[in-house]
N, C-alpha and C positions, 0 to 999 in steps of 0.2 A: 824466441827471447824478445820480450817486448821492448827492451831498451834499444834494440837495433832495428825495429820496424820503421826505419826512417823513410818517410815518403816525402821527398821534396818536390816542390813545384818549381824548381830551378830558380831560385832567387830567394829562398826562404831559409831560416835557421837562426839562433838567438843569442843573447847573452846579457847579463848584467849583474847586479850586485848590491851589497849594502852593509856596512858596519863602519862606524867612525872609529878613529884611532882611540880616543879616550872614552868615548861615547856612552853616556847614559841618556843621550837624546835630548839633553837640556841645554844645547848650545845657545839657545835664544834667551835662556834665563839669566838674570843678573844677580850678582852676589853683593849684598850691601853690608856684610858683616865688617868690612874694613873701613866704614865711614868714621868721621871724626868723633871724638868723645864729647859728651855733653858738658856744659859748663859746670864747674865745681859747685856742689850743693844742690844741683838741679837734676832731678831724675828725668830721663828721657827714654822713651821706648821706640827703638828703631823699627819701622814697619818691615815685615818680612816679605820677600818676593812671592807673588802668587804662584802656585804650582802650575806647570805647563799642562794644558789640556791634552789628553790623548788624541792623536790625529788618526783618522782612517785613510789608508792609502788604497786607491783603486788601481788594480793592475790588469790591463786588457791584453789578450793574446788570442790567436786563432786556435781552433781545436779541430782535429781531423776525424772525430767520431762523436758518439754521444757523450754528454757530460757525465762523469762518474757519479754515481748516486751518493757516495760519501765525500764528495768534494767539500761540503760544508764542514765536515770533521777535519779535513786537511787544513782548510782555511782557519779554523779555530786553533788548531795546534800550532800553526805558523804564527798566529796573532799572539799566542801566549809567550812565544819567544821574542817577537819584535816589541811587544809592549814593555818587556823587561829591559831590552837592550837599547831601543830607540824611542820608547814611549809612543808607539804607533801600532795600530792594528792593520790587517791586510784583508781587502776584499778582492777575491779572484773573479775576474770577469771573462770567462771563455766565450768565444764567438765562433760559430761554425765557419769553416774555411770558405764555404760558398758565399757567405754574407760578409766576409771579413773586409774586402776592399771598400764596399759601400758603408758598412757600419763604422769602420775605423776612420774613414774620411769624415763621416758625420760627427763623430766624437771630436775630431780635431778642429772642425770648422764651426761647430755650434757652441763651443765653450763648455761642453759637458764635463763634469768633474772626472778627470783621468789624471793619475799621478805618474803612471809608468805604462809605456805602450810598446809593443813589438814593432820594429821598423825593418822592413825588407830592404836589402841593399839596393835594389833597383829603384826604390822610392826615396832614398835618403836625400839626394840632391834637390829634388823637387819640393820635398817637405821643408828643407832649409830655406829654399828660395821663397816659399810662401810664408816664412816666419812662424812655422808651426812647431818647431822644436827648440828647446832651451839649449843654449851654449853651455857645455859641461866642464870646461877646463878649470874654472875656479872652484866648482863644486867637487870635482875630482881631487883637487889639491886639498880642500878643506875636509872632505868627508869620504874620500875614496882611496885611502892609503892601501888597504888590503886588496882592493880591486886592482889598482895599478900594479901592485907587486906581483900579482898572479900572471901578468902578461909579459911576453917578449915586447919591448917597447915598439918595435916595428909593426907588430900586429895591431897594437892599440891605435897606431896612427892611421890604420886603414879606413877609419870612419871619420877622418877629418875632412872638412869642406872649407876651402878658403883659409886654411891655416888654423881652424878651430875645430874642436871635437864636438859632435852633435849626437853621437850614439856610441854604444859599447857593444862589441860583438860577443856572442856567447862563446865560452871557452870550451872547445871540443877539438875535432880534427881541424886544424887551421890550414892544412896543405893537402895535396892529393897526388897520388901517382896513378898511372893508368895501366890496364892490362886486361886479361881475359879470365872470366870465371866460367868453368865448364864442369859438367857432371863428372865426378871422379870415376864412376864405373867405366866410362869410355877411356879415360887416361890409363886406368889399370888394365883394361882388356887389351889395349894395343901397345902396352909397354912404352908409353910416351914419357920422356924425361922433361918435366917442366923447366928445369934449370937450363936446358939447352936452347930455350926459346927466348930470344931477346928483341927480335924485330918482327915486322909484319911478314917479311920474306920467310922467316923461320917458321911461320904458321902454315906455309904451303904444304909441307910434307905431312904434318899432322892432319890437316884437313883432307888431304888426298887419301891418306891411309884409312881414316874413319869413313869417308864417303865410299871407298871401294869395299870396305867390309860391311857397310850398312846400306845396301842399295835401296831399301824401303824407307830410309830416314828422309823426311820431307826437306830438311835443311840442317845445317850445323849452327849457323850464326843468326841470331835474332837481335832486333834493336833493344836497347836498354829500357826505353819507355816510349810512349806514344809521342810522335812528333820529334823524336830525338834521332839524329843521324849517328852513324858510327864515328864520325869525326868528333861529335860532342862528347864521346866517351873515350877518346884517344887523342890527346893534344900534345903538341911539342912547342906551343907558342902561348903567349899571354894575349887573350882576346881583348884586353882593355875594356871589358864589360860587355860590349855588344858584338864584337867580331868585325865591325866595319872599320877597318884599320887596326892592325895588331902589331905587337912586337914579335917578329918571326921566330925568335928563339930566346934563350935565357943567358946570353953571353954578356949581358951588362949594357948593351946598346939601347938607346932611346929613340931610334928612328922608326917611325910608324910606316908600315907597309900594307899594301893591298894583299891580303892573304891569298886571294883567288888568282893572283898573277905569279905567285911564287912557284918554283919548281917542285917544292915539297908537296904543295897542294895538288899539283898535276899528277905527281907520282902516287899520291894517296888515292885519288878518285880512279886512276887507272887500275890500281890494285883491287879496289872494290869491284870494278867492272869485271876483272878476271875472275874473282871469286863468285860473283853473281852468275856469270856464264858457265862456271864449272859446277853450279848447283850447291855451293857452300852457303850462300845467303838465301833466306826465304824470299820467294818471288814478290810478295806484297810488302816488303820491308818499308817501303816509302809511304804506304797508305794504311797499314794495319792500325786498328783502334784498340789493340790489346798491348799491355806492357810486357816487357821481356819475361818476367817471372811467370805470368799467366801463359805465355806462349810455350815456355819450357815445360810447365806443369801439364800442358795439353799435348805434349809430344811433338810440337811443331819445330823444335830446335833443341840444341843441347848446350849452347854457349852464348855468351854475350860479352861485348866490351863493357868494362866497369870502371867507375871512379873508385879507387881503392883507398884503404886505410887499415891500421892495425885491427885485427879481429874480423876482417872481411870474410874469411873462410867460413866462420860460423854463421855470419849473417846470410851468406849465399846459400848455405846448407839449409837454413830455416826457410828461406824464400823458395828454394827449389824442392824442398821436401825430401832431399837425400844429400849425402855428402858431396861436396864440391871441391875442386882444385882451383886455386888462384895462381895465375901466371903473371908475375909482375914484369912489365916491359919498359917502364920509363923510370926516371929519377923522380924524386918527390919535389913538387913545385908549390910555391905559395904566391898567389896573386890577390889583388883586391877582391875579386869575386869569391875565391875560396875562403877568405878571412871574414869578409863583411856581408855574407849572404843573409845572415839573421842577426839582428841587433836589438838592443833596448834603448829607447829614448825617453826623455822627459818632455811632455808637451809644454809648449810655451805658456799655456794657460794654467799649468799646475799651480795650486795654491801655495804649496810649501815645497819648492824644488830641493831645498836642503834635506828635507825629510825623505823625498824620493831617492836622493842620492845615498842617504844612509841605508836605505833598504837595498838599493843596488849593490852597495858594498857588502852587505850580508849575503847576497846571492852568490858572491864570489869567495866567501870566506867561512860561512857557517854551514858545516856539513849536515847538521840536523835539518835545517830549512831545505837544503837541496834534496835530501832524500825524502822529505815529505812531498815535495813537488814531483819528484821522479817516481816514487814507489808507493806513496800513500802511508797508511797507518801500520806501524809495526805490530805484529801479532794477529792482524786481520788480513792485510794485503800481502804481507811477507813476514818471514821469520829469519833471524840471523843464524847462520851456521858457524860463522867465525867472525872475527873483528870486522872484515870488510866483504864477506861473502854472504849472500842471502838466497832464499828459496821461497817457494810458495808454502803456506801453511798446509798441514795435512788435510786432504780433501779438497784443496783449492787448485785450480789449473789456470792456464793462460786464458781459457775461454770463460771461466767462472769468477775470476778475481774481480772484485768490485771496482777497485781503482785501476783502470786500464788506460790511462792517458797516453802512455807510450811516447812521450815527448821530452825525454831527458836531455836531448841535444839542444833544446830550446832555452832551458833555464840556467842562466849564470854559468857557473863553473862545473861542467859535467865531470871533471876529473875528481870531484869530491863525492861522486855518486858511488853507492855500493855496486858490487859486481855480482851478477846473478850466477848461481851455481851452474857449472858447465862452461862458463866463459873462462878465458885465460885470466888467472889471478893477477897477472902482471900487466893487464890490458892498459891501465892508465899510465903506468911507467913507460910502456912501449909507445903510447900516444904522445907523451911528453917528448920522447926521443924522436918520434916521427915529426913533430912540429919543429923541434930544434934543428933537425937535419935538413930541412927543406931548403932548396935553392930559391931564394926570394927574388921575385921579379924586381928589376930596378924601378918599375912603375908601381910598386906596392904602395897603396894609399892614394893613387890617382883615380879620380872619377871624372868621366867625360860628361860635359853638359852640351847636348846636341841642339839646344834652343837657337843658337845663332845660325844654324843650317837646318832648321826643322823641316823645310820643304824637301830639300835634297835627301835628308835622312829618311824621311817617310817613303820617298820614291825608291831609294836604294833598298830599304827594308822589304818593300813589296817585291822587288826583283829577286832578292835573296830567298824569300818565302816561296817563290815560284821554282827556283832551280836547286836550292840547297839539298833537300831530301832526295830527289831523284839522283843527283850526282853522287852524293855521299853515302848512298846505299848500293851503288852499282847498277841502278835500275835503268840508266840511259848511257849511251855511248859518249864518253868524255871527249873523244876526238872531234865530235860534232858539237856537243852541247856546251863544253867549257868555253870555247871561243865566243859562242853566242852569248853565254852568261856574262863574260867579261865585257863584251861590247855593250850590253844593256846596262851593266853597272856604270860604265863610263858615261853613257848618254843620260843616265839618271842623276849623275852628279857625285859619284863616289870620290873622285879626286878632290872635290871641294870639301867634302866631309872629312877626309883624311888630313887635308891641310889644316882645317880648324882643330882637329884632334891633336895634330903635331904642335900647333901654336899653344894650345892649352897645356899640353904636356911639358913644353919648354918653360912656360910660365910657372907651372907647378914645381918643376925641377929647380928653378931659380929661387923659389920661396923655401925649398926644403934642403938646400945645400948645407 
């Protein structure tokens, strides 16, 4: 199912919008029909206002595959709608993800005409500091009524910097729970009850049973992706962006702690070591260059920890090539990272930021535009089976469909998107409930600026890169390596970084009380 082939590069995913409240797109036009009457007996012809020229909006975003051959048709169909609603046409500018960082930076620094651009959460603060993004609060107030109404207010605040909004997240899953996705055939074969598994310790029995019954199985557990540890896919804390100083739980406290000194971290890496030595974890988990799906498809494992959301069972089944069981093991959490990974911003150099915001508003309120971006042209790329369910046209498959962008999570309000046949018809209702039920971090909306401690931050990052994967995949002995890790973090300046993060968090809290 192409809507769920979400391939994140951990810090990516989108949103924005567009439609003004009254909007014919003529907010800059003036009405002179109410001017004073001419003197008696003298005819006077009041000049009429010149019609507003149609404006072309350039929308830039990364793309993870080839540009669909019929993207010009999609572009034209969107422009027909936007011309009528906001007197603007839309030019879609997809850029290969491999060139995105360089090309987007060039666009923002050279003054190239760009009216709307994808903004990664990890880049937001630096773009604001460079003055490359337009402040959006006044624009949202004037032209973003439907956009604003689509969000939980706390989620919309996640992209504020210094008390002002500079980007809008895509509206998709705004929160995450963590657990294990495993090939269903093994769950069925060994009569495992997923509902009985709530903790890491609860997995011991299942792993032991499968390992004993499958002596030739290379491993059970594989990493979710390249360079990702098991901790990255099973969290009980708010990493506050970079993990260098975290909120150790979601109890409402705002005291920043060194994760690596907490008893919970020590217990986690000890458990990973136990599993590694028992043969449950693949031996090269810390160094593999294959992602988890490829490893499972190759028979090198049968399960991985996963960042979950509604509908994940089907996503995993597609990725694994056979039915999957999802074991949910944590509550649903929302942090700045889960909300603001992918956003849309208006470049400071945009010629008509009001027009950009009008289009953003439409991305969160116009179902037709969203489905053009998500699915392409009706009748060619998909057909409707019912009001909100679609399928491929006869003779068309996922491999042969022309419009194969597969990036519905990036554009505006994904909850307006059609649901593909075979998916849960109530998927978006469940997604709304998922987002609404999340335990929100007390630091939701906080973004750390490491520049005051950039030397220490870089040194600490280097140490973490050295120890994190080996420890968090069970590949080394934590009794020996964890104390060494903590000591090197100390000598590299982690306490200074944490103190600066605490200072900024306290200031943020004071501004947002």
